[in-house]
C-alpha positions, 0 to 999 in steps of 0.5 A: 782905197783910192786911185793913187794906190792902184796907180802905184801898184800898176807901176810894178807891171812892165810892158814885156816888149818895151821894158817899162812900166804901164803907168810911165808908158801911159797905157793905163786909163779910167781907173775906178775903185768901188768898194772891193772892185777896181776897174781900169783900161789897158791901152795897147798900141795894137788890138792884136797884141799876142801879149795882152793876156800876159799883160792882163794877168800881170796887172791882176797879180799886181793889184792883189800883191800890192793892194788886196788879194781879195780885190775883184779886178776888171780890166778892159784891154783896148787899143789906140790905132790912129792910122787907117790902111786906106790912107796908107795905101793912097800914100804908098800907091806906087809901091807894088809889094811890101816885104816884112823881114821879121824874127822871133828873137834878136841876134839871128841876122835879120838885118843882114838878110834884109839889107842883102835881100834888098841889094840882091833884088836891086841887082836883079833889076828891081826898083827897091826901097829899104826901111829900117824899122828896128827902132831900138837897134837901127843897124842898117846905117852902119851896114850900108856905110851911112852913119852920120848921114841925114836924108834931105827934108823939104817943104812941099805943099805945106808939108815936110817931105823926106827924100830917102838916101840912095845907095847900092841902087836902093832907097833907104830910110832908117830911124837911125838917121834922125837920132843920136845912135850913141845914146839909148832911144827911150820912147814909149810905144805910141811915140815909137810907132808914130815915128816909124809911120812917118818913114812911110807916110812922109817920104817920097818913095816914088815907084818901087817894085819892092819895099823891104821892111827890117822889123824889130825882133820879137812880136811886140806892139811895134812890129804888130802895129807896122804889119797891121797898118801897112799893106804888107804883101808877105813876110819872111822870118829869119832863124838860125838852126838851133831849136831854141831859135825855132821856138821863137820863130814859131811865135813870129809865125803865129803873129803873122798868121793872127786872124786880125793881121793875116799876112802871108808867110813867104817862107823862112830863111836859115842864117848861119846854116853851116860852115865850110872851110875856105880850103874845103868849100865842098864840106859842110859843118852844121855847127848850130844843128841841122834840119830845124828850119826845114822841119818847121817850114814843112809844118807851116807848108812854106818854103825854106827860101835860103840857107846862108852859111857862116862866113866871116865876110858877111860880118865883115861887110856889115862893119865896113858898110859894103853888103856882101851881095854887092861883091861879085867875087863873093860866093855868098852873093850868089846865095843872096841872089838865089834868095832874091829870086825865090822871094820874087817868085813867092811874092808873085804866087802870093799876089796871084792867090790874093787876086783869085780870092778877091774875085 
């Protein structure tokens, strides 16, 4: 048996997050075959990957299925992390608070919440930045009416510096500004993570009270790398009321609570919480279920920061590039204003607890 047979077997193992095989993603290194024993490294993009046990077992199964069921498989699960938090702390030294907005799955309105939260914080008088880190589905350029826009890039002290686009009182950077959004983005994990890091380390953000990060959905390598490499103040998890969505929220919460990451959870946001007929605003119909987020938040001892109703104006505003939080005539603006207030309160509490623990 030779190394090429091991390589061919491992081509049948896909990264659960990136949906490509480990060999193509260059995540397999140092293959050795000695008699009935095969050894190799699986190189993850973050050491705290919650999927590493699943990946390990898939590799063992592939060797047994495509080579020999009696083979002994020895796998070293390792990682390659290049950015140090001290360096990033220095780069983002004027950013007072970083808020990560995540979700256990796609389609729950995470980007909608991130955009309108950033706008609402700005309307409250804060200096706000917004980073669209949803690398495989960057929707913020469309939601802010910035499709086909490109940030200014200048050379400064021998390095290229990116100046965020400013709109609605917030500074904005998205991976969507640098790629053709009409084509699929095919990057392996380290490439994607390095590109996203540049949105932080190569940008002229200036002084910010809050930087809101719209994370990719799920708990894969990319959101893990971001929250691990950058000094995140706290995280918000967005969900819809269905039980199946709550199950995915649990995974996202576990990611932030991981002992190697340990990002404080500021609270949950329940999107599509209820529907009120326009002619009967006092009535609420819980078409996707009721109480799921409240129950789970109680389990985690964190608050439900907001309940955003099902309103056509929210979807329409995202399509037209005018977030609903900018519309003073909209009743939903008040909901996002209340959300911003509660987030700011939880950030202050989290910072106070951190200061006490550091003394």
